[in-house]
N, C-alpha and C positions, 0 to 999 in steps of 0.2 A: 912442264911443270916446275913451277919456280918454288922449291919447297926452301923454308928457312930451317936448315937444320942447325945452324948456330945459336940459335934464340933458345933452344933447349937441351943444350950440352950435347949437340952429335945425333940424339934420339928424337924421334917424333911418334906420338901414338897414333896408330892405325885401327879404326873399328872396321870390322866385316862384318857386311849385310849380306844374307841372300838377298840374289837378284830377282828372284820372282816372290818369294814371301814378305820381302822387305824385314824379317827377323833378323836381330844383331845376334851375332854367333859367335864373336870372341872380339876382344883387344889383344893388340901387340905392338910390337916398338919395331921401328925400321930406322937405321943409319943409311947413308948415302949408297953404300956396297948392297944392302938388302934391297933397297928400292930398284936401283939399277939392275939387280938380279930378276927381280921381279918383274920389271918390264920387259925385260930381255928374254924371259922363258914365259911370260905368261901365267904363271903358277905363284901364288905368294910365298915370298920367304921373308923371316922376321930376320931381326937380331935378338937374339937369347940372352938377357940379362944372367939367368942361371947359369947358361952354359957357356957365356962369354964367346959368342961365335954367331956365325949365320945359321939358320935353322929355316928349312924349309917345310912349311906345315904338310904334314903326310908322309914324310921321309922315312919312318917308320911304319906308319898305320898304313899309308897308301891311300888315306882320305884328304887328297890334294883338294886346295882350293884354287879353282882356275877362275883366273880375274875376267870380268864383264866389263867393268868401268871402274875409272878411278875420278875421285872430286878431293880437292883441296877445301879447306874452311879458308873462311874469309882473314884471318891472321896468317895463312901460309904455313902452319905449324901442326897440323893434324889432317889425316889423311881420311877419307870413307873410301872403302873398295869394296864393290858388288862384287859378288863372286857366285860359281856353280860349284859346289861342293860335292867331292867323290862320294862322300859318306858322313858319318856324323862328326862334326868340329871338335866336340869336347875329348879329353883323353880317357873319361868316363865313359863313354860311349853315348852321351846325350848329344842330340841334335844342335844344343848352343850350349855355352860356357855358362851362360845364365838363366837358371832356374826360375822361370816365371811361373805363375799359378795356371795358366793355360796359354797356348799357340795363340796368341793375338792373330795371326795373320792365316789360320787354319784354312780360310775359304780360299785365299790363295794356292794354299798346298792342296788344297782337295781339288782344284782347277788342274793342278799337275798330276793328281792320281786318275782322273777322268782323261787327260790327256794321254797318260801312258796305258792307260787300258785301250784307247782306240789305236795306238801304236804297237802295242802288245797285249791282244787280246787274252784273257785269264777265263778259261772254261768255267760256267756257272756265274760270270760276273753280272751283276744287275744293269751294269753300264753296257755290257755288250749286248746282253738281252734285248734291251731298249733299244738301243743303236741298229740291232737286226731288223726290228720292225718298222724302221725307217721315219722318215723327217716328219711326217705328218703325224704318226703315234707320240712322238717325241714333243710335239709342237702342242698337240692333244694334252699330254700329261701336265704340260706348263700351264694352260688354261684349268684343267681340274683342280690344280693344287691352288692356283690363284683364287679361284671359288670357293675352295675349303679354307683358305686362309679368313678371306673375308667372313666366312660363315663363322669360323672360331674366334674371329675378332668382336663378332657382334654378339654372339650367344653363348659361346661355350668358356672353359676356365682358360688361364694364362697359361697352364700346360699344354692344353690342346692348341692355344696360338703357336707356341713356340715351335712344337712338332709340326703343323701344318706351314708354318713359316719356312723351316727348316727343309720342308720335302721342296717345297716351292724354289727356294735359293739351290738346292741339289739341281732339280730337273731343270730350272735355267741355265746352269753351267754344263748342262749337257746339251741343251738346246746352242748353246753359245758354241761350245765345241764342234758340234754337227754342222753349225755355218761357217766353221774357221774365224771364229772370234775370241777374243780375249778379253777378261777384266780390266787388262790394261788399257784397252779400246776404248772401253766403257768408262772407267776412271778418268781416262783424258778427255773423251767428250763431256762428261759431268763437269769437270774443271773447268773446259771452257764456255759451256755454259752459264757457271756460276759467275763468270768474270763481266 
């Protein structure tokens, strides 16, 4: 990667984004040494302007940012790093340093929660109860929720429609997980079909 550190007096801004939800988690800065350490260890290291030294995110909290992909902008002076975070990114304990009014990517996060229920079953979890009933029951629930969504759209309140549409999306996510498909695959398919 040909990063132009000279253009910005030795430091480039680095946007940290969750690889799965695409939520922006934080902004930091790297010099050449921080970049080299990040590449070598596959864990994000910044140059801390306040500490005036290299600083590996998570060195105290253990909430490391594991590099999944790195992208450079069109001017070669800003990085976008998609990560898998070990825990909250912000020092306040929040998932992100940016306090938005709601998690715009909660559906992606919900997909991860469902996948976690599959990998690590939780007693009493609705996902696990549904999964135990098998593919036919999961698919049937998607159909039921689809019909209920249509009925709500045609004859019920906006609140009813929101609730039924939420049920439909949730059950569709469970069905996709049951079939080992992800929202990423669906999004790529939709993007390709849009072209």
